[in-house]
SEFI-620796 format. One record per residue (C-alpha): residue number from 1; residue in three letters; y, z, x. Coordinates in Angstrom, 3 decimals. Example, Ala and Ser with C-alpha at 12.3 -4.5 7.8 and 13.67 -1.06 7.14 Angstrom:
<node pos="1" code="ALA" yy="-4.500" zz="7.800" xx="12.300"/>
<node pos="2" code="SER" yy="-1.060" zz="7.140" xx="13.670"/>
END
This chain:
<node pos="1" code="MET" yy="140.408" zz="8.324" xx="123.164"/>
<node pos="2" code="THR" yy="137.692" zz="8.247" xx="125.803"/>
<node pos="3" code="ARG" yy="137.971" zz="10.416" xx="128.878"/>
<node pos="4" code="GLY" yy="136.912" zz="9.556" xx="132.377"/>
<node pos="5" code="PRO" yy="134.277" zz="11.573" xx="134.213"/>
<node pos="6" code="VAL" yy="135.245" zz="15.090" xx="135.183"/>
<node pos="7" code="THR" yy="135.166" zz="15.617" xx="138.916"/>
<node pos="8" code="VAL" yy="134.922" zz="18.897" xx="140.771"/>
<node pos="9" code="ASP" yy="136.722" zz="19.411" xx="144.061"/>
<node pos="10" code="THR" yy="133.858" zz="20.771" xx="146.142"/>
<node pos="11" code="ARG" yy="136.328" zz="21.799" xx="148.839"/>
<node pos="12" code="GLU" yy="137.751" zz="24.431" xx="146.479"/>
<node pos="13" code="ALA" yy="134.492" zz="25.316" xx="144.716"/>
<node pos="14" code="SER" yy="132.662" zz="26.170" xx="147.943"/>
<node pos="15" code="VAL" yy="133.190" zz="26.755" xx="151.628"/>
<node pos="16" code="PRO" yy="130.702" zz="26.307" xx="154.488"/>
<node pos="17" code="ILE" yy="130.055" zz="29.079" xx="156.997"/>
<node pos="18" code="LEU" yy="128.671" zz="27.326" xx="160.061"/>
<node pos="19" code="ILE" yy="126.435" zz="29.200" xx="162.492"/>
<node pos="20" code="PHE" yy="126.033" zz="28.283" xx="166.144"/>
<node pos="21" code="HIS" yy="124.162" zz="30.046" xx="168.897"/>
<node pos="22" code="SER" yy="124.297" zz="28.438" xx="172.350"/>
<node pos="23" code="LEU" yy="126.305" zz="25.329" xx="173.206"/>
<node pos="24" code="ASP" yy="124.080" zz="23.610" xx="175.741"/>
<node pos="25" code="GLU" yy="121.955" zz="20.510" xx="176.302"/>
<node pos="26" code="ARG" yy="118.555" zz="22.229" xx="176.385"/>
<node pos="27" code="GLY" yy="117.490" zz="20.773" xx="173.055"/>
<node pos="28" code="SER" yy="116.067" zz="24.042" xx="171.722"/>
<node pos="29" code="VAL" yy="116.431" zz="25.170" xx="168.112"/>
<node pos="30" code="ILE" yy="119.428" zz="27.328" xx="169.070"/>
<node pos="31" code="SER" yy="121.162" zz="24.619" xx="171.137"/>
<node pos="32" code="PHE" yy="124.073" zz="22.403" xx="170.133"/>
<node pos="33" code="SER" yy="125.566" zz="19.846" xx="172.475"/>
<node pos="34" code="PRO" yy="128.908" zz="20.949" xx="174.020"/>
<node pos="35" code="ARG" yy="130.168" zz="17.376" xx="173.837"/>
<node pos="36" code="ALA" yy="129.220" zz="17.096" xx="170.168"/>
<node pos="37" code="PHE" yy="130.873" zz="20.444" xx="169.451"/>
<node pos="38" code="ARG" yy="134.170" zz="19.408" xx="171.052"/>
<node pos="39" code="HIS" yy="134.084" zz="16.058" xx="169.256"/>
<node pos="40" code="SER" yy="133.342" zz="17.714" xx="165.918"/>
<node pos="41" code="MET" yy="136.144" zz="20.261" xx="166.228"/>
<node pos="42" code="ALA" yy="138.587" zz="17.504" xx="167.173"/>
<node pos="43" code="LYS" yy="137.533" zz="15.415" xx="164.184"/>
<node pos="44" code="LEU" yy="137.837" zz="18.337" xx="161.763"/>
<node pos="45" code="HIS" yy="141.272" zz="19.171" xx="163.156"/>
<node pos="46" code="ASP" yy="142.457" zz="15.565" xx="162.939"/>
<node pos="47" code="SER" yy="141.183" zz="15.398" xx="159.338"/>
<node pos="48" code="GLY" yy="143.305" zz="18.394" xx="158.324"/>
<node pos="49" code="TYR" yy="140.597" zz="21.063" xx="158.247"/>
<node pos="50" code="ARG" yy="141.357" zz="24.705" xx="158.999"/>
<node pos="51" code="THR" yy="139.219" zz="27.719" xx="159.750"/>
<node pos="52" code="LEU" yy="139.046" zz="30.754" xx="157.506"/>
<node pos="53" code="SER" yy="137.981" zz="34.190" xx="158.704"/>
<node pos="54" code="LEU" yy="135.115" zz="35.977" xx="157.020"/>
<node pos="55" code="LEU" yy="137.566" zz="38.549" xx="155.690"/>
<node pos="56" code="GLN" yy="139.595" zz="35.758" xx="154.092"/>
<node pos="57" code="VAL" yy="136.423" zz="34.484" xx="152.424"/>
<node pos="58" code="VAL" yy="135.697" zz="37.984" xx="151.109"/>
<node pos="59" code="HIS" yy="139.274" zz="38.233" xx="149.819"/>
<node pos="60" code="HIS" yy="138.807" zz="35.027" xx="147.820"/>
<node pos="61" code="LEU" yy="135.490" zz="36.283" xx="146.443"/>
<node pos="62" code="HIS" yy="136.873" zz="39.655" xx="145.391"/>
<node pos="63" code="ASN" yy="139.905" zz="38.077" xx="143.736"/>
<node pos="64" code="HIS" yy="137.992" zz="35.146" xx="142.190"/>
<node pos="65" code="GLU" yy="140.362" zz="32.738" xx="143.894"/>
<node pos="66" code="PRO" yy="139.391" zz="29.170" xx="144.826"/>
<node pos="67" code="PHE" yy="138.913" zz="28.523" xx="148.502"/>
<node pos="68" code="PRO" yy="141.616" zz="26.478" xx="150.216"/>
<node pos="69" code="PRO" yy="140.734" zz="22.785" xx="150.390"/>
<node pos="70" code="ARG" yy="139.469" zz="21.508" xx="153.717"/>
<node pos="71" code="SER" yy="138.506" zz="24.920" xx="154.996"/>
<node pos="72" code="PHE" yy="135.418" zz="26.182" xx="156.810"/>
<node pos="73" code="VAL" yy="134.217" zz="29.235" xx="158.728"/>
<node pos="74" code="LEU" yy="132.782" zz="29.305" xx="162.249"/>
<node pos="75" code="THR" yy="130.335" zz="31.948" xx="163.438"/>
<node pos="76" code="PHE" yy="128.381" zz="32.382" xx="166.671"/>
<node pos="77" code="ASP" yy="125.340" zz="34.654" xx="166.826"/>
<node pos="78" code="ASP" yy="124.032" zz="36.744" xx="169.741"/>
<node pos="79" code="GLY" yy="126.870" zz="36.370" xx="172.251"/>
<node pos="80" code="TYR" yy="125.926" zz="33.576" xx="174.631"/>
<node pos="81" code="ARG" yy="128.311" zz="32.821" xx="177.487"/>
<node pos="82" code="THR" yy="128.818" zz="29.262" xx="176.241"/>
<node pos="83" code="VAL" yy="130.937" zz="30.688" xx="173.419"/>
<node pos="84" code="TYR" yy="133.525" zz="31.591" xx="176.057"/>
<node pos="85" code="ASP" yy="133.008" zz="28.590" xx="178.330"/>
<node pos="86" code="VAL" yy="132.827" zz="25.847" xx="175.678"/>
<node pos="87" code="ALA" yy="133.824" zz="26.982" xx="172.188"/>
<node pos="88" code="PHE" yy="136.740" zz="29.270" xx="172.979"/>
<node pos="89" code="PRO" yy="138.876" zz="26.674" xx="174.848"/>
<node pos="90" code="ALA" yy="138.282" zz="24.060" xx="172.156"/>
<node pos="91" code="LEU" yy="139.155" zz="26.449" xx="169.338"/>
<node pos="92" code="GLN" yy="142.303" zz="27.590" xx="171.144"/>
<node pos="93" code="GLN" yy="143.331" zz="23.964" xx="171.585"/>
<node pos="94" code="TYR" yy="143.047" zz="23.244" xx="167.858"/>
<node pos="95" code="GLY" yy="144.378" zz="26.550" xx="166.535"/>
<node pos="96" code="MET" yy="140.981" zz="27.564" xx="165.159"/>
<node pos="97" code="SER" yy="139.120" zz="30.834" xx="165.218"/>
<node pos="98" code="ALA" yy="135.588" zz="32.141" xx="164.736"/>
<node pos="99" code="THR" yy="133.528" zz="35.304" xx="164.421"/>
<node pos="100" code="VAL" yy="131.233" zz="36.128" xx="167.336"/>
<node pos="101" code="PHE" yy="128.345" zz="38.433" xx="166.398"/>
<node pos="102" code="LEU" yy="127.184" zz="40.480" xx="169.389"/>
<node pos="103" code="THR" yy="123.755" zz="41.879" xx="170.161"/>
<node pos="104" code="VAL" yy="125.020" zz="44.695" xx="172.349"/>
<node pos="105" code="GLY" yy="121.899" zz="46.371" xx="173.712"/>
<node pos="106" code="GLU" yy="121.112" zz="50.057" xx="173.938"/>
<node pos="107" code="GLY" yy="123.548" zz="52.309" xx="175.792"/>
<node pos="108" code="LYS" yy="127.258" zz="51.867" xx="176.334"/>
<node pos="109" code="HIS" yy="127.547" zz="49.340" xx="179.158"/>
<node pos="110" code="MET" yy="131.107" zz="48.203" xx="178.558"/>
<node pos="111" code="ALA" yy="132.640" zz="47.710" xx="182.010"/>
<node pos="112" code="SER" yy="134.397" zz="44.356" xx="182.403"/>
<node pos="113" code="ASP" yy="131.557" zz="42.721" xx="184.327"/>
<node pos="114" code="ASP" yy="128.754" zz="44.194" xx="182.210"/>
<node pos="115" code="ARG" yy="127.001" zz="41.461" xx="180.279"/>
<node pos="116" code="LEU" yy="125.205" zz="41.667" xx="176.986"/>
<node pos="117" code="PRO" yy="121.415" zz="41.929" xx="177.358"/>
<node pos="118" code="PRO" yy="119.861" zz="38.518" xx="178.125"/>
<node pos="119" code="GLN" yy="118.255" zz="36.483" xx="175.364"/>
<node pos="120" code="GLN" yy="116.324" zz="33.221" xx="175.436"/>
<node pos="121" code="GLY" yy="116.779" zz="32.980" xx="179.211"/>
<node pos="122" code="ARG" yy="120.498" zz="32.262" xx="178.886"/>
<node pos="123" code="ASP" yy="123.650" zz="33.822" xx="180.353"/>
<node pos="124" code="MET" yy="125.460" zz="36.158" xx="177.981"/>
<node pos="125" code="LEU" yy="129.088" zz="37.156" xx="177.496"/>
<node pos="126" code="ASN" yy="130.530" zz="39.994" xx="179.527"/>
<node pos="127" code="TRP" yy="132.978" zz="42.519" xx="178.097"/>
<node pos="128" code="ARG" yy="135.994" zz="41.044" xx="179.881"/>
<node pos="129" code="GLN" yy="135.341" zz="37.729" xx="178.132"/>
<node pos="130" code="ILE" yy="134.752" zz="39.444" xx="174.800"/>
<node pos="131" code="ARG" yy="137.995" zz="41.418" xx="175.075"/>
<node pos="132" code="GLU" yy="139.961" zz="38.305" xx="176.025"/>
<node pos="133" code="MET" yy="138.637" zz="36.324" xx="173.085"/>
<node pos="134" code="HIS" yy="139.415" zz="39.215" xx="170.753"/>
<node pos="135" code="ARG" yy="142.979" zz="39.513" xx="172.065"/>
<node pos="136" code="ARG" yy="143.505" zz="35.826" xx="171.445"/>
<node pos="137" code="GLY" yy="142.383" zz="35.781" xx="167.833"/>
<node pos="138" code="MET" yy="138.594" zz="35.631" xx="167.772"/>
<node pos="139" code="ASP" yy="136.884" zz="38.092" xx="165.434"/>
<node pos="140" code="ILE" yy="134.028" zz="40.172" xx="166.828"/>
<node pos="141" code="GLY" yy="131.180" zz="41.284" xx="164.582"/>
<node pos="142" code="ALA" yy="128.016" zz="43.348" xx="164.997"/>
<node pos="143" code="HIS" yy="124.505" zz="41.918" xx="165.271"/>
<node pos="144" code="THR" yy="122.500" zz="45.124" xx="166.000"/>
<node pos="145" code="CYS" yy="121.564" zz="46.577" xx="169.373"/>
<node pos="146" code="THR" yy="118.207" zz="44.935" xx="170.096"/>
<node pos="147" code="HIS" yy="118.010" zz="42.046" xx="167.574"/>
<node pos="148" code="PRO" yy="114.970" zz="43.224" xx="165.573"/>
<node pos="149" code="ASP" yy="113.774" zz="41.946" xx="162.220"/>
<node pos="150" code="LEU" yy="115.328" zz="44.689" xx="160.100"/>
<node pos="151" code="THR" yy="112.911" zz="44.086" xx="157.224"/>
<node pos="152" code="ARG" yy="110.069" zz="45.370" xx="159.410"/>
<node pos="153" code="LEU" yy="111.699" zz="48.647" xx="160.472"/>
<node pos="154" code="PRO" yy="111.786" zz="52.129" xx="158.925"/>
<node pos="155" code="VAL" yy="115.104" zz="52.926" xx="157.322"/>
<node pos="156" code="GLU" yy="116.137" zz="55.371" xx="160.067"/>
<node pos="157" code="ARG" yy="115.788" zz="52.651" xx="162.685"/>
<node pos="158" code="ILE" yy="117.670" zz="50.141" xx="160.535"/>
<node pos="159" code="GLU" yy="120.569" zz="52.574" xx="160.256"/>
<node pos="160" code="ALA" yy="120.562" zz="53.229" xx="164.000"/>
<node pos="161" code="GLU" yy="120.502" zz="49.532" xx="164.915"/>
<node pos="162" code="ILE" yy="123.361" zz="48.697" xx="162.566"/>
<node pos="163" code="CYS" yy="125.594" zz="51.718" xx="163.097"/>
<node pos="164" code="SER" yy="125.163" zz="52.005" xx="166.854"/>
<node pos="165" code="SER" yy="126.054" zz="48.361" xx="167.420"/>
<node pos="166" code="LYS" yy="129.178" zz="48.774" xx="165.317"/>
<node pos="167" code="ALA" yy="130.204" zz="51.925" xx="167.209"/>
<node pos="168" code="ILE" yy="129.678" zz="50.347" xx="170.643"/>
<node pos="169" code="ILE" yy="131.875" zz="47.353" xx="169.823"/>
<node pos="170" code="GLU" yy="134.563" zz="49.505" xx="168.242"/>
<node pos="171" code="ASP" yy="134.649" zz="51.730" xx="171.333"/>
<node pos="172" code="ALA" yy="134.933" zz="48.683" xx="173.587"/>
<node pos="173" code="LEU" yy="137.670" zz="46.936" xx="171.616"/>
<node pos="174" code="GLY" yy="139.516" zz="49.877" xx="170.065"/>
<node pos="175" code="THR" yy="139.517" zz="48.237" xx="166.649"/>
<node pos="176" code="PRO" yy="137.371" zz="48.375" xx="163.490"/>
<node pos="177" code="VAL" yy="134.408" zz="45.995" xx="163.217"/>
<node pos="178" code="CYS" yy="134.264" zz="44.660" xx="159.665"/>
<node pos="179" code="SER" yy="131.505" zz="42.040" xx="159.692"/>
<node pos="180" code="PHE" yy="127.776" zz="42.027" xx="160.389"/>
<node pos="181" code="ALA" yy="125.033" zz="39.402" xx="160.742"/>
<node pos="182" code="TYR" yy="121.400" zz="40.264" xx="160.079"/>
<node pos="183" code="PRO" yy="119.161" zz="39.283" xx="163.022"/>
<node pos="184" code="TYR" yy="117.291" zz="36.090" xx="162.120"/>
<node pos="185" code="GLY" yy="119.316" zz="36.285" xx="158.909"/>
<node pos="186" code="ARG" yy="116.629" zz="38.497" xx="157.373"/>
<node pos="187" code="TYR" yy="117.533" zz="41.403" xx="155.140"/>
<node pos="188" code="ASP" yy="116.128" zz="43.507" xx="152.338"/>
<node pos="189" code="ALA" yy="117.553" zz="45.989" xx="149.854"/>
<node pos="190" code="ARG" yy="117.598" zz="48.763" xx="152.475"/>
<node pos="191" code="SER" yy="119.419" zz="46.834" xx="155.186"/>
<node pos="192" code="ARG" yy="121.830" zz="45.336" xx="152.656"/>
<node pos="193" code="GLU" yy="122.700" zz="48.785" xx="151.327"/>
<node pos="194" code="ILE" yy="123.396" zz="50.104" xx="154.839"/>
<node pos="195" code="ALA" yy="125.500" zz="47.055" xx="155.724"/>
<node pos="196" code="ALA" yy="127.477" zz="47.478" xx="152.513"/>
<node pos="197" code="ARG" yy="128.353" zz="51.057" xx="153.462"/>
<node pos="198" code="HIS" yy="129.699" zz="50.134" xx="156.884"/>
<node pos="199" code="PHE" yy="131.106" zz="46.598" xx="156.705"/>
<node pos="200" code="ALA" yy="133.254" zz="44.374" xx="154.524"/>
<node pos="201" code="CYS" yy="130.650" zz="41.600" xx="154.607"/>
<node pos="202" code="ALA" yy="127.338" zz="40.523" xx="156.106"/>
<node pos="203" code="CYS" yy="125.823" zz="37.112" xx="156.853"/>
<node pos="204" code="SER" yy="122.280" zz="36.049" xx="155.973"/>
<node pos="205" code="ASP" yy="120.175" zz="32.961" xx="156.761"/>
<node pos="206" code="ILE" yy="120.314" zz="31.617" xx="153.197"/>
<node pos="207" code="LEU" yy="120.948" zz="27.907" xx="153.686"/>
<node pos="208" code="SER" yy="123.788" zz="27.102" xx="151.322"/>
<node pos="209" code="LEU" yy="127.546" zz="27.044" xx="150.915"/>
<node pos="210" code="VAL" yy="129.513" zz="30.082" xx="149.827"/>
<node pos="211" code="THR" yy="130.659" zz="29.944" xx="146.204"/>
<node pos="212" code="GLN" yy="132.211" zz="32.400" xx="143.785"/>
<node pos="213" code="ARG" yy="128.678" zz="33.557" xx="142.942"/>
<node pos="214" code="SER" yy="127.961" zz="34.584" xx="146.537"/>
<node pos="215" code="ASP" yy="127.062" zz="38.127" xx="147.531"/>
<node pos="216" code="PRO" yy="129.519" zz="39.362" xx="150.224"/>
<node pos="217" code="TYR" yy="126.583" zz="41.187" xx="151.859"/>
<node pos="218" code="ALA" yy="124.288" zz="38.156" xx="151.917"/>
<node pos="219" code="LEU" yy="126.700" zz="35.350" xx="152.706"/>
<node pos="220" code="GLU" yy="125.110" zz="31.938" xx="152.977"/>
<node pos="221" code="ARG" yy="125.447" zz="29.910" xx="156.168"/>
<node pos="222" code="VAL" yy="124.644" zz="26.423" xx="157.454"/>
<node pos="223" code="ASP" yy="122.892" zz="26.458" xx="160.817"/>
<node pos="224" code="ALA" yy="124.210" zz="23.878" xx="163.295"/>
<node pos="225" code="TYR" yy="120.554" zz="22.938" xx="163.850"/>
<node pos="226" code="TYR" yy="120.794" zz="20.937" xx="160.622"/>
<node pos="227" code="LEU" yy="123.872" zz="19.101" xx="161.879"/>
<node pos="228" code="ARG" yy="122.167" zz="17.602" xx="164.922"/>
<node pos="229" code="PRO" yy="122.605" zz="14.984" xx="166.232"/>
<node pos="230" code="GLY" yy="126.356" zz="15.302" xx="166.230"/>
<node pos="231" code="ARG" yy="126.895" zz="12.413" xx="163.811"/>
<node pos="232" code="LEU" yy="125.404" zz="14.522" xx="161.020"/>
<node pos="233" code="PHE" yy="128.323" zz="16.897" xx="161.516"/>
<node pos="234" code="ASP" yy="130.592" zz="14.234" xx="160.031"/>
<node pos="235" code="LEU" yy="128.973" zz="14.872" xx="156.636"/>
<node pos="236" code="ILE" yy="131.259" zz="17.907" xx="156.380"/>
<node pos="237" code="LEU" yy="134.093" zz="15.451" xx="155.844"/>
<node pos="238" code="THR" yy="132.415" zz="13.913" xx="152.800"/>
<node pos="239" code="ASP" yy="131.441" zz="14.868" xx="149.255"/>
<node pos="240" code="TRP" yy="127.825" zz="14.348" xx="150.320"/>
<node pos="241" code="PHE" yy="127.791" zz="17.527" xx="152.381"/>
<node pos="242" code="PRO" yy="126.880" zz="20.001" xx="149.578"/>
<node pos="243" code="TRP" yy="124.057" zz="17.672" xx="148.491"/>
<node pos="244" code="TYR" yy="122.789" zz="17.364" xx="152.043"/>
<node pos="245" code="VAL" yy="122.701" zz="21.148" xx="152.418"/>
<node pos="246" code="ARG" yy="120.797" zz="21.509" xx="149.147"/>
<node pos="247" code="ALA" yy="118.248" zz="18.936" xx="150.258"/>
<node pos="248" code="ARG" yy="117.732" zz="20.679" xx="153.596"/>
<node pos="249" code="ARG" yy="117.341" zz="24.019" xx="151.806"/>
<node pos="250" code="ILE" yy="114.559" zz="22.561" xx="149.673"/>
<node pos="251" code="THR" yy="112.706" zz="21.054" xx="152.637"/>
<node pos="252" code="ARG" yy="113.086" zz="24.265" xx="154.645"/>
<node pos="253" code="GLY" yy="111.739" zz="26.281" xx="151.720"/>
<node pos="254" code="ILE" yy="108.698" zz="24.012" xx="151.439"/>
<node pos="255" code="LYS" yy="108.053" zz="24.254" xx="155.177"/>
<node pos="256" code="ARG" yy="108.289" zz="28.048" xx="155.146"/>
<node pos="257" code="PHE" yy="105.986" zz="28.245" xx="152.142"/>
<node pos="258" code="PHE" yy="103.222" zz="26.302" xx="153.853"/>
<node pos="259" code="MET" yy="103.706" zz="28.162" xx="157.126"/>
<node pos="260" code="SER" yy="103.338" zz="31.489" xx="155.306"/>
<node pos="261" code="ARG" yy="100.111" zz="30.271" xx="153.684"/>
<node pos="262" code="MET" yy="98.743" zz="29.288" xx="157.089"/>
<node pos="263" code="TRP" yy="99.294" zz="32.788" xx="158.422"/>
END
C-alpha cells in the first residue's frame, strides 16, 4: 500500500516571536505603521490566532511539548510611547498580550510622570503607563540601563547593566522580572551566562522561529522590519511563513558578511 506525503504542522513545530520597536509612520528601520499594526492584529484575531507569553514558550521548551497551533508571541523593545498609545489598546481589544522590554536609564527615576531616557528622537513610556499596562496583563522585561552592545563591554559592566535594569523594574512594579532582551540582539557567552542566572529566558536577534531546539537564553525572533509593508504580515497566516523567514535570514547573513568585510 502506498502512503501519501507526510506533512508537518508548522504551527505546532515552531512559534514566531515578533519584535516591534516604534509604531509610527517615519519609515525608519525601527518603524512599523500603526494602521498596519492594527489591521494585522485584527486579521490574526479573526483567523483564530492567540498570543503566548515568553514564559509559556519556555514552559513548552522545558517540557518538550508542541506549541499550540495558531499561536505567536509579541515583543516590543526599548519602551517607546507608541506601545501605550497604539499597541496597548489594540491588544486589549483582541484579548492579546505582549512583553515590553524597557531600557530604563541610570538612576531610579520611577515617579509616575518620569519617562524612560529618550532614544532615536522619540517619546518614551512613563512609569504610570508602564504600571497600567502591567496591571492589565502586559509583561514587562529588562533591556539594560543604557542599551549598550554587551559583547563590547567588560564582564563587570555587563553584570551591572543587566542586574541594575532588572532591579529598577522590579522596584517600580513590585513583581519579579523574568525575561530579558539583549540590546541589538547581540550576546556572547558572558552575557548569556549572566542572563541565565537572573532570568527565565532571553531574546536574541537570531532571525528564525522558535523550535524545540531553541536555546531559552538566545530565543529567535522575527523583526517587524521584515514584515513591511503590512501585506507581508499576512504570510504569518500561511505555510510559506517559515520559508520566508529562512530566506530573509540567508539574505541578511550575506549582507552582514559583506558589510563586515568592508569594515
